[in-house]
C-alpha positions, -999 to +999 in steps of 0.1 A: -415-148+319-442-174+324-434-210+316-455-226+288-455-262+275-451-263+237-482-283+231-485-276+194-449-286+189-454-319+207-485-327+186-467-318+154-437-340+163-461-369+169-477-364+135-444-362+117-432-393+135-461-412+120-479-420+153-512-437+149-542-414+146-557-427+179-524-419+198-525-384+183-561-379+193-554-392+228-525-369+233-545-340+220-571-347+247-546-353+275-520-326+268-541-295+278-549-306+314-513-319+318-499-287+305-521-266+327-510-286+358-474-284+348-475-247+341-496-235+371-486-260+398-453-276+390-435-248+371-435-225+401-417-253+421-388-253+397-367-226+414-375-241+448-362-275+437-331-258+422-323-236+452-333-258+481-333-293+467-339-325+487-318-332+518-309-365+534-301-364+572-305-390+599-320-415+575-347-392+563-352-374+530-367-339+532-382-326+500-383-290+490-414-270+500-444-279+478-430-311+463-448-335+486-482-317+480-477-316+443-466-353+442-498-363+460-519-342+435-500-358+406-506-393+419-543-386+427-546-375+391-532-409+379-503-392+361-479-417+376-497-446+359-499-435+322-474-460+308-477-486+335-493-518+321-530-523+329-522-556+346-502-536+371-530-511+377-519-485+351-534-470+321-511-488+296-508-459+273-484-462+244-450-446+246-459-422+219-484-407+243-466-412+276-433-397+265-447-362+257-466-363+290-434-370+308-417-342+289-442-318+304-432-327+339-395-327+332-398-294+313-417-277+341-394-289+369-364-311+362-359-318+400-394-333+401-394-350+367-364-371+376-382-392+402-408-406+378-381-414+353-365-436+379-397-455+383-401-459+346-366-473+344-373-498+372-406-508+354-386-513+321-363-537+339-392-557+353-410-558+319-380-564+297-352-581+317-337-595+285-328-561+270 
C-alpha cells in the first residue's frame, strides 16, 4: 500500500480550528509539494530508518542509507526554516501552517521527523526562555 498524506483532512482541521484565511490559503499552496516530497522521497525511507536506524561508533554517527541525501534535499528546499523567525533567516510561518507541514515529515518517516522536532524544541527555548 502506498503512503499518502491526508491533505484534505489537514486543511479541514485548520478551517475547523478557525485559523485565519491567509494561513489556510498558504497551507493550501504549500501542502501539495510537501506531500509529494514526503510521499515519494521520504516515505520509502521509513522502513530503512526502522530496520537499520542510526548508529554511533567511535565518535561518529552513521545515518541509514538515503537519510543524508534526503536531509540535504529537505534543507535545500528550505523546509527546515518554515517556523524559524525571519530575523534568524527563516520564513517565520505561523504555527498553524508549520505544524501540518511538520506532520507530513513525521507521518512519512518518524525516524527522520524526530530530528527537526529537536531543532524546534531548541529554538523554542531560545525564543521563549521564560516558559
